[in-house]
C-alpha positions in Angstrom: 9.0 -191.8 72.3 6.8 -189.4 70.5 8.2 -186.0 69.3 5.8 -183.0 70.0 4.9 -180.4 67.2 6.1 -177.1 67.6 3.5 -175.2 66.7 5.3 -171.7 67.0 8.3 -172.4 65.2 6.1 -173.9 62.5 4.1 -170.4 62.7 7.4 -168.9 62.3 8.4 -170.7 59.2 5.2 -170.1 57.5 5.5 -166.6 58.2 9.1 -166.3 56.7 7.5 -168.1 53.8 5.6 -164.8 53.3 2.0 -165.9 54.4 -0.1 -163.7 56.5 -0.6 -164.2 59.9 -3.9 -165.3 60.0 -3.0 -168.1 57.1 0.2 -169.0 59.1 -1.7 -169.4 62.2 -4.4 -171.6 60.9 -1.8 -173.8 59.0 0.5 -174.3 62.2 -2.5 -175.3 63.7 -3.5 -177.6 61.1 -0.2 -179.0 61.3 -0.3 -179.7 65.0 -3.5 -181.3 64.8 -2.4 -183.4 62.4 0.7 -184.6 64.3 -1.4 -185.3 67.4 -3.6 -187.7 65.2 -1.5 -190.9 66.2 -4.2 -193.2 65.2 -4.0 -192.4 61.5 -0.7 -193.9 59.4 1.6 -192.1 58.2 0.0 -192.2 54.7 -3.3 -191.1 55.8 -1.4 -188.4 57.8 0.5 -187.2 54.5 -2.7 -187.3 52.7 -4.5 -185.1 55.2 -1.6 -183.0 55.7 -1.5 -182.4 51.9 -5.0 -181.7 51.5 -5.0 -179.4 54.3 -1.9 -177.6 53.0 -3.8 -177.6 49.6 -7.4 -176.5 51.0 -5.2 -173.7 53.1 -3.0 -172.8 49.7 -6.3 -172.1 47.9 -8.2 -170.2 51.0 -4.9 -168.1 50.8 -4.8 -167.8 46.7 -8.7 -167.1 46.8 -8.1 -164.3 49.7 -5.4 -162.6 47.2 -7.7 -162.8 44.2 -10.7 -161.6 46.1 -8.5 -159.1 47.6 -7.2 -158.0 44.1 -10.8 -158.0 42.6 -12.1 -155.6 45.1 -8.9 -153.3 44.7 -10.1 -153.4 40.9 -13.3 -152.6 41.4 -12.7 -150.0 44.3 -10.6 -148.2 41.5 -13.2 -149.0 39.0 -15.8 -147.5 41.2 -13.7 -144.5 42.3 -13.0 -144.0 38.6 -16.6 -144.2 37.7 -17.3 -141.6 40.8 -14.9 -139.3 39.7 -16.6 -139.4 36.3 -19.8 -139.3 37.7 -18.5 -136.0 39.7 -17.2 -134.6 36.6 -20.1 -135.4 34.8 -22.4 -134.2 37.5 -20.8 -130.9 38.1 -20.9 -130.3 34.3 -24.5 -131.1 34.3 -25.0 -128.9 37.4 -23.1 -126.1 35.8 -25.7 -126.6 32.5 -28.4 -126.1 34.5 -27.3 -123.4 36.5 -26.6 -121.6 33.4 -30.0 -122.7 31.8 -31.8 -121.8 35.3 -30.1 -118.1 35.3 -30.8 -117.5 31.4 -34.6 -118.3 32.1 -34.6 -116.2 35.1 -33.2 -113.4 32.9 -36.1 -114.2 30.5 -38.4 -114.0 32.9 -37.1 -111.3 34.8 -37.3 -109.4 31.5 -40.6 -110.7 30.5 -42.1 -109.4 33.7 -40.8 -105.9 33.8 -42.3 -106.1 30.2 -45.6 -106.9 31.6 -45.3 -104.3 34.5 -44.6 -101.7 32.0 -47.6 -102.8 30.0 -49.8 -103.0 32.7 -48.8 -99.3 34.3 -49.4 -98.2 30.9 -52.9 -99.7 31.0 -53.5 -98.6 34.5 -52.3 -94.7 33.4 -55.2 -95.2 30.5 -57.5 -96.1 32.7 -56.5 -93.5 35.0 -57.1 -91.0 32.1 -60.4 -92.6 31.1 -61.7 -92.3 34.5 -60.9 -88.9 34.9 -62.4 -87.9 31.7 -65.8 -90.0 32.6 -65.7 -88.7 36.1 -65.5 -85.0 34.3 -68.4 -86.0 31.8 -70.5 -87.1 34.6 -69.8 -84.2 36.8 -70.7 -82.0 33.9 -74.0 -83.9 33.4 -74.6 -83.6 37.3 -74.0 -79.7 37.0 -76.6 -79.7 33.9 -79.2 -82.0 35.8 -79.0 -79.5 39.0 -79.4 -76.8 36.6 -82.4 -78.4 34.7 -83.8 -79.7 38.1 -83.5 -76.1 39.6 -85.1 -74.3 36.4 -88.0 -77.1 36.7 -88.6 -76.3 40.6 -88.3 -72.5 39.7 -90.9 -73.0 37.1 -93.1 -75.2 39.4 -92.7 -72.6 42.0 -94.0 -69.9 39.6 -97.2 -71.8 38.4 -98.1 -72.7 41.9 -97.7 -69.5 43.1 -100.0 -68.1 40.0 -102.3 -70.8 40.6 -102.7 -70.0 44.3 -103.0 -66.5 43.7 -105.6 -67.3 40.6 -107.3 -69.5 43.2 -107.3 -66.9 45.9 -108.9 -64.2 43.8 -111.3 -66.9 42.7 -112.1 -67.6 46.5 -112.2 -63.9 47.5 -114.5 -63.3 44.5 -116.6 -66.5 45.3 -116.6 -64.8 48.8 -117.8 -61.9 47.9 -120.4 -63.0 45.6 -121.8 -65.1 48.5 -121.9 -62.3 50.9 -123.7 -60.0 48.3 -126.0 -63.0 48.0 -126.5 -63.4 51.5 -127.0 -59.7 51.9 -129.8 -59.8 49.4 -131.5 -63.2 51.1 -131.5 -61.5 54.3 -133.0 -58.4 53.1 -135.4 -60.2 51.3 -136.0 -62.2 54.7 -136.7 -58.9 56.6 -139.1 -57.7 53.8 -140.9 -60.8 54.0 -140.6 -61.0 57.8 -142.2 -57.6 58.1 -144.8 -58.1 55.6 -145.9 -61.2 57.5 -145.9 -59.3 60.8 -148.2 -56.7 59.0 -150.5 -59.3 57.8 -150.4 -61.1 60.9 -151.8 -57.7 62.7 -154.3 -57.1 59.8 -155.3 -60.5 60.4 -155.5 -60.4 63.8 -157.4 -56.9 63.9 -159.6 -58.2 61.1 -160.6 -61.3 63.3 -161.2 -59.5 66.4 -163.1 -56.8 64.8 -165.3 -59.3 62.8 -165.7 -61.6 65.9 -168.0 -60.2 69.1 -166.6 -62.9 71.1 -163.4 -61.9 70.5 -164.1 -58.3 71.5 -165.3 -59.5 74.6 -162.4 -61.6 75.3 -160.4 -58.6 74.4 -162.3 -56.1 76.4 -162.0 -58.6 79.4 -158.2 -59.0 78.7 -157.7 -55.1 78.5 -159.7 -54.7 82.0 -157.7 -57.5 83.8 -154.3 -55.5 82.5 -155.6 -52.2 84.0 
């Protein structure tokens, strides 16, 4: 009669040997599988079991060493992180102090530059005011000069107009006198021409009998 393998009992025994739960389960299952392999002889079963146990033990040992290495790595990593945090905080504090110092220097330089610019602006305003005053003075002088030139030109124009009026009146008076003389001469010439015509007319009539006949007939018709 074959004896059945008690997996639970083996698991409890392995747990009693301070094996982890997962390792105990796997070993118990492996032993169960070995016990059920009836086709294998006892030596093969023993060899297979020993190999299986060796493999499980190696796995457990590897897991233990791996966990130890992981713990060491975590501890080393935490230590590095702490060191890095400390150095980072120190570097940040140094940078913050350097930045504050640079900011203070820049602020001071900016204040000095603002003061210098304000001084230059004040000087420029004074120079501008002086220039404006000078230009206003020049404008006043120029206005006075222009007014004087205008007054002088008005005087010259009035004098020229008066002179031209005087000359024009004199020319008109002279022309009127000359016209009167010409008109008097014309009247005198006209009278003389009338006298000459009458003398010539009576001379022709008196010296021409036919003309006398014509004149007598005209006088008779008039009567």
